[in-house]
C-alpha positions as semicolon CSV with decimal commas, in nm:
position;residue;x (nm);y (nm);z (nm)
1;M;-4,458;-2,758;-3,774
2;I;-4,523;-3,056;-3,547
3;L;-4,444;-2,969;-3,187
4;I;-4,287;-3,227;-2,956
5;K;-4,401;-3,189;-2,596
6;S;-4,177;-3,217;-2,292
7;D;-4,266;-3,444;-2,000
8;Q;-4,378;-3,136;-1,807
9;E;-4,607;-3,025;-2,089
10;I;-4,755;-3,372;-2,123
11;D;-4,826;-3,375;-1,750
12;K;-5,026;-3,053;-1,793
13;M;-5,211;-3,207;-2,087
14;R;-5,281;-3,511;-1,872
15;R;-5,456;-3,287;-1,619
16;A;-5,658;-3,110;-1,891
17;G;-5,744;-3,447;-2,041
18;K;-5,870;-3,585;-1,712
19;L;-6,096;-3,282;-1,672
20;V;-6,240;-3,342;-2,019
21;A;-6,295;-3,711;-1,941
22;D;-6,471;-3,625;-1,614
23;C;-6,690;-3,370;-1,792
24;H;-6,792;-3,633;-2,047
25;L;-6,900;-3,862;-1,764
26;L;-7,115;-3,582;-1,621
27;V;-7,279;-3,513;-1,957
28;E;-7,336;-3,883;-2,023
29;E;-7,533;-3,913;-1,698
30;L;-7,757;-3,621;-1,806
31;I;-7,838;-3,753;-2,153
32;K;-8,196;-3,882;-2,161
33;P;-8,521;-3,808;-2,344
34;G;-8,658;-3,467;-2,244
35;I;-8,337;-3,273;-2,182
36;S;-8,228;-2,993;-2,415
37;T;-7,883;-2,967;-2,568
38;L;-7,863;-2,614;-2,422
39;E;-7,892;-2,763;-2,072
40;L;-7,609;-3,005;-2,149
41;D;-7,398;-2,712;-2,265
42;K;-7,471;-2,513;-1,949
43;K;-7,384;-2,803;-1,716
44;A;-7,059;-2,876;-1,905
45;E;-6,948;-2,512;-1,895
46;E;-7,021;-2,488;-1,523
47;F;-6,821;-2,805;-1,456
48;I;-6,520;-2,686;-1,656
49;R;-6,515;-2,340;-1,499
50;K;-6,553;-2,480;-1,146
51;A;-6,232;-2,675;-1,206
52;G;-6,048;-2,351;-1,284
53;A;-6,040;-2,416;-1,658
54;Y;-6,192;-2,254;-1,966
55;P;-6,426;-2,423;-2,220
56;T;-6,195;-2,420;-2,522
57;F;-6,474;-2,425;-2,781
58;L;-6,648;-2,111;-2,651
59;N;-6,584;-1,827;-2,900
60;Y;-6,325;-2,041;-3,083
61;Q;-6,326;-1,890;-3,434
62;G;-6,667;-1,750;-3,343
63;Y;-6,828;-2,073;-3,222
64;P;-7,104;-1,960;-2,981
65;K;-7,121;-2,243;-2,722
66;S;-6,902;-2,451;-2,491
67;I;-6,973;-2,795;-2,641
68;C;-7,079;-2,936;-2,975
69;A;-7,402;-3,139;-2,954
70;S;-7,464;-3,321;-3,281
71;I;-7,788;-3,520;-3,309
72;N;-7,857;-3,805;-3,557
73;E;-7,757;-3,684;-3,908
74;V;-7,538;-3,405;-3,768
75;I;-7,175;-3,513;-3,806
76;V;-7,000;-3,237;-3,610
77;H;-7,039;-2,881;-3,478
78;G;-7,405;-2,906;-3,378
79;I;-7,481;-2,588;-3,181
80;P;-7,662;-2,644;-2,848
81;S;-8,014;-2,504;-2,851
82;S;-8,359;-2,550;-2,700
83;R;-8,398;-2,873;-2,902
84;I;-8,516;-3,155;-2,677
85;L;-8,364;-3,502;-2,704
86;Q;-8,609;-3,772;-2,810
87;E;-8,617;-4,146;-2,745
88;G;-8,419;-4,319;-3,021
89;D;-8,189;-4,026;-3,102
90;I;-7,814;-4,058;-3,095
91;I;-7,605;-3,758;-2,989
92;S;-7,237;-3,683;-3,033
93;I;-7,084;-3,462;-2,765
94;D;-6,752;-3,296;-2,847
95;L;-6,589;-3,081;-2,580
96;G;-6,258;-2,929;-2,483
97;A;-6,105;-2,764;-2,178
98;T;-5,803;-2,539;-2,144
99;L;-5,631;-2,581;-1,807
100;D;-5,304;-2,409;-1,716
101;G;-5,252;-2,319;-2,081
102;Y;-5,297;-2,669;-2,230
103;V;-5,594;-2,825;-2,406
104;G;-5,777;-3,156;-2,370
105;D;-6,024;-3,253;-2,644
106;A;-6,252;-3,557;-2,674
107;A;-6,582;-3,667;-2,828
108;R;-6,833;-3,944;-2,758
109;T;-7,158;-4,059;-2,920
110;H;-7,439;-4,170;-2,689
111;P;-7,779;-4,336;-2,730
112;V;-8,083;-4,147;-2,607
113;G;-8,301;-4,410;-2,441
114;Q;-8,354;-4,720;-2,653
115;I;-8,200;-4,708;-3,001
116;S;-8,198;-4,943;-3,299
117;K;-7,939;-5,221;-3,336
118;E;-7,812;-5,048;-3,650
119;D;-7,750;-4,722;-3,463
120;Q;-7,579;-4,905;-3,177
121;K;-7,353;-5,078;-3,429
122;L;-7,264;-4,738;-3,578
123;I;-7,167;-4,607;-3,232
124;D;-6,966;-4,922;-3,153
125;V;-6,782;-4,932;-3,484
126;T;-6,693;-4,563;-3,459
127;R;-6,547;-4,614;-3,112
128;N;-6,367;-4,932;-3,211
129;S;-6,220;-4,768;-3,521
130;F;-6,041;-4,523;-3,290
131;F;-5,886;-4,809;-3,097
132;E;-5,789;-4,987;-3,420
133;G;-5,621;-4,664;-3,528
134;I;-5,417;-4,611;-3,214
135;K;-5,271;-4,960;-3,236
136;Q;-5,054;-4,791;-3,500
137;A;-4,975;-4,483;-3,287
138;R;-4,620;-4,585;-3,205
139;D;-4,284;-4,414;-3,224
140;G;-4,136;-4,479;-3,570
141;N;-4,463;-4,554;-3,749
142;K;-4,618;-4,314;-4,001
143;L;-4,927;-4,099;-3,947
144;G;-5,094;-4,272;-4,242
145;D;-5,078;-4,602;-4,053
146;I;-5,335;-4,462;-3,806
147;S;-5,553;-4,318;-4,083
148;H;-5,549;-4,639;-4,284
149;A;-5,640;-4,855;-3,984
150;V;-5,942;-4,636;-3,898
151;Q;-6,069;-4,642;-4,258
152;E;-6,013;-5,015;-4,305
153;Y;-6,206;-5,106;-3,990
154;A;-6,499;-4,869;-4,055
155;E;-6,543;-4,968;-4,418
156;K;-6,507;-5,339;-4,341
157;N;-6,811;-5,298;-4,115
158;G;-7,019;-5,131;-4,387
159;F;-6,982;-4,763;-4,291
160;S;-6,818;-4,463;-4,458
161;V;-6,548;-4,227;-4,332
162;V;-6,595;-3,850;-4,340
163;R;-6,334;-3,676;-4,558
164;D;-6,407;-3,308;-4,491
165;Y;-6,309;-3,307;-4,122
166;V;-5,999;-3,459;-3,966
167;G;-5,816;-3,500;-3,640
168;H;-5,526;-3,278;-3,541
169;G;-5,223;-3,217;-3,329
170;I;-5,300;-3,054;-2,994
171;G;-5,120;-2,873;-2,712
172;R;-5,131;-2,507;-2,617
173;D;-5,363;-2,465;-2,915
174;M;-5,660;-2,690;-2,987
175;H;-5,560;-2,732;-3,351
176;E;-5,192;-2,783;-3,419
177;D;-5,004;-2,974;-3,689
178;P;-5,039;-3,237;-3,816
179;P;-5,387;-3,280;-3,963
180;I;-5,494;-3,642;-3,910
181;P;-5,734;-3,782;-4,174
182;N;-5,941;-4,089;-4,085
183;Y;-5,861;-4,237;-4,425
184;G;-5,547;-4,287;-4,629
185;K;-5,252;-4,510;-4,712
186;A;-5,036;-4,697;-4,465
187;N;-4,666;-4,600;-4,448
188;H;-4,741;-4,244;-4,566
189;G;-4,716;-3,908;-4,394
190;P;-4,501;-3,774;-4,111
191;K;-4,313;-4,013;-3,886
192;L;-4,459;-4,049;-3,537
193;K;-4,225;-3,951;-3,255
194;K;-4,234;-3,974;-2,878
195;G;-4,383;-3,655;-2,732
196;M;-4,628;-3,589;-3,014
197;C;-4,980;-3,516;-2,886
198;L;-5,264;-3,598;-3,122
199;A;-5,644;-3,569;-3,120
200;I;-5,761;-3,870;-3,320
201;E;-6,132;-3,853;-3,402
202;P;-6,311;-4,089;-3,638
203;M;-6,633;-3,944;-3,780
204;I;-6,825;-4,232;-3,935
205;N;-7,148;-4,224;-4,138
206;S;-7,420;-4,486;-4,188
207;G;-7,455;-4,390;-4,554
208;V;-7,240;-4,180;-4,787
209;Y;-6,946;-3,980;-4,656
210;D;-7,058;-3,662;-4,833
211;L;-7,187;-3,375;-4,622
212;R;-7,323;-3,023;-4,632
213;V;-7,292;-2,733;-4,387
214;L;-7,611;-2,556;-4,279
215;D;-7,669;-2,182;-4,306
216;D;-7,538;-2,122;-3,953
217;G;-7,190;-2,189;-4,096
218;W;-7,113;-2,460;-3,840
219;T;-7,356;-2,753;-3,840
220;A;-7,233;-3,028;-4,074
221;V;-7,492;-3,290;-4,173
222;T;-7,479;-3,604;-4,384
223;A;-7,576;-3,544;-4,745
224;D;-7,823;-3,834;-4,742
225;G;-7,975;-3,762;-4,400
226;K;-7,849;-4,087;-4,248
227;K;-7,694;-4,095;-3,903
228;S;-7,335;-4,024;-3,807
229;A;-7,119;-4,096;-3,501
230;H;-6,802;-3,940;-3,360
231;Y;-6,540;-4,068;-3,116
232;E;-6,224;-3,880;-3,014
233;N;-5,947;-3,886;-2,759
234;T;-5,631;-3,685;-2,703
235;I;-5,330;-3,918;-2,699
236;T;-4,953;-3,889;-2,671
237;I;-4,689;-4,101;-2,843
238;T;-4,457;-4,281;-2,597
239;D;-4,173;-4,536;-2,609
240;G;-4,438;-4,810;-2,624
241;E;-4,816;-4,807;-2,642
242;P;-4,976;-4,462;-2,679
243;E;-5,117;-4,301;-2,367
244;I;-5,479;-4,183;-2,388
245;L;-5,505;-3,855;-2,195
246;T;-5,885;-3,819;-2,203
247;L;-6,005;-4,151;-2,059
């Protein structure tokens, strides 16, 4: 069931979203060659807790850390560790915070030092595909209009769209209805209505869209070992343009 949020609920989600956005800015400043993903996780958790919130990912369905830190060929759910970031890596940071009972969720992909033009294009196209998608996030449109716009933009630029993981509704729970694929047909799926809150998150690969999950049960990597990028924001449907709650 798709839950419609009241103005009061959306205001709480706005506060959670701002905290997530601020935490992303903190992490972005820390990303450089020589830092470990475990240190990024520690700093993010400290920041979230200091704000009186809880890192939503921690212990969620058994996930062991507060953020996901996915390097290079890792698509999503990379577990922070002692691994040190190297010049030329790209890293996707996905994080959530629960504040006053409501969740904000967002992801960004960052360069580590100097990266190749191809990798920068991957990051840019992934981000831009989100913004192409939310042009369709209007009251009265269909969910498939968002999905189709993301896929069309990514594939037009020579990249592939991950099928195995999708975006989602969001509110008191991190994952609510509806699931939001980053591919599909326009004018299909549930009708979008004012008060819906959605986490739209393109996951875009340089090569094939196929993936495999490592033995830890979490880390999803590209089947061909090529790089992947991830960009996500929590949004709400309004009377006009959608409002992004995590910028």
